[in-house]
C-alpha positions as CSV (number, residue, x, y, z in Angstrom):
1,M,-9.6,66.8,7.6
2,A,-12.9,67.1,5.9
3,R,-15.0,64.0,5.4
4,V,-14.7,64.0,1.6
5,C,-13.4,61.2,-0.7
6,Q,-10.4,62.4,-2.6
7,V,-11.3,60.2,-5.7
8,T,-15.1,60.4,-6.1
9,G,-15.8,63.6,-4.1
10,K,-18.4,61.9,-1.9
11,K,-19.3,64.0,1.2
12,P,-21.9,63.9,3.9
13,I,-25.5,64.5,3.0
14,T,-28.4,65.5,5.1
15,G,-31.7,63.7,5.7
16,N,-34.3,63.0,8.4
17,T,-34.5,60.5,11.2
18,V,-38.2,59.4,11.3
19,S,-39.5,58.1,14.6
20,H,-42.4,55.7,15.0
21,S,-44.7,58.7,15.7
22,N,-43.4,60.2,12.4
23,I,-41.5,63.0,14.0
24,K,-38.7,64.1,11.8
25,T,-35.3,65.3,13.1
26,K,-32.3,66.3,11.0
27,R,-29.4,63.9,10.7
28,R,-26.2,63.4,8.5
29,F,-25.5,60.4,6.3
30,L,-21.7,60.1,6.4
31,P,-19.8,58.4,3.5
32,N,-17.9,55.1,4.2
33,L,-14.3,56.7,4.2
34,Q,-11.1,54.8,4.7
35,T,-7.6,56.1,4.9
36,K,-5.6,53.7,2.7
37,R,-1.9,53.4,1.8
38,F,-1.2,52.3,-1.8
39,F,2.2,51.5,-3.2
40,F,2.6,53.6,-6.3
41,A,5.1,51.6,-8.4
42,E,5.7,54.3,-11.0
43,E,7.3,56.6,-8.4
44,D,8.4,53.8,-6.1
45,R,6.7,55.2,-3.0
46,W,3.7,54.9,-0.8
47,V,0.7,57.1,-1.3
48,T,-1.9,57.8,1.4
49,I,-5.4,58.6,0.1
50,K,-8.7,59.1,1.9
51,V,-11.1,57.0,-0.2
52,S,-14.6,55.7,0.0
53,S,-15.5,52.1,-0.6
54,E,-16.7,53.0,-4.1
55,A,-13.3,54.6,-4.8
56,L,-11.5,51.4,-3.8
57,R,-13.5,49.5,-6.4
58,T,-12.6,52.3,-9.0
59,I,-8.9,51.9,-8.1
60,N,-9.1,48.1,-8.5
61,K,-10.9,48.5,-11.9
62,N,-8.9,51.3,-13.5
63,G,-5.6,51.0,-11.7
64,L,-3.9,53.3,-9.3
65,A,-1.8,55.1,-11.9
66,S,-4.8,56.3,-13.9
67,V,-6.6,57.4,-10.7
68,I,-3.6,59.4,-9.5
69,K,-3.2,60.9,-12.9
70,G,-6.8,62.1,-12.8
71,L,-6.4,63.6,-9.3
72,R,-3.2,65.5,-10.4
73,V,-5.1,66.9,-13.5
74,A,-7.9,68.1,-11.1
75,G,-5.2,69.9,-9.0
76,T,-5.0,67.6,-5.9
77,K,-1.5,67.3,-4.5
78,I,-0.5,63.6,-4.1
């Protein structure tokens, strides 16, 4: 699976590692992704979603039902 958050769309970005002598080498900054299981009460089932830590806060704030509704509108199969 790709390293992309299903809710926010966060994905790896590139940057530089800078040494003490100011030599720059390419590196990747990976998002903080967690695979979480949520109980979706409206459908009485468990849903597994790959989310970032920011998406967990979004789910806590807006509720799982509204987040899943938005994902389904966007075309993601949940």
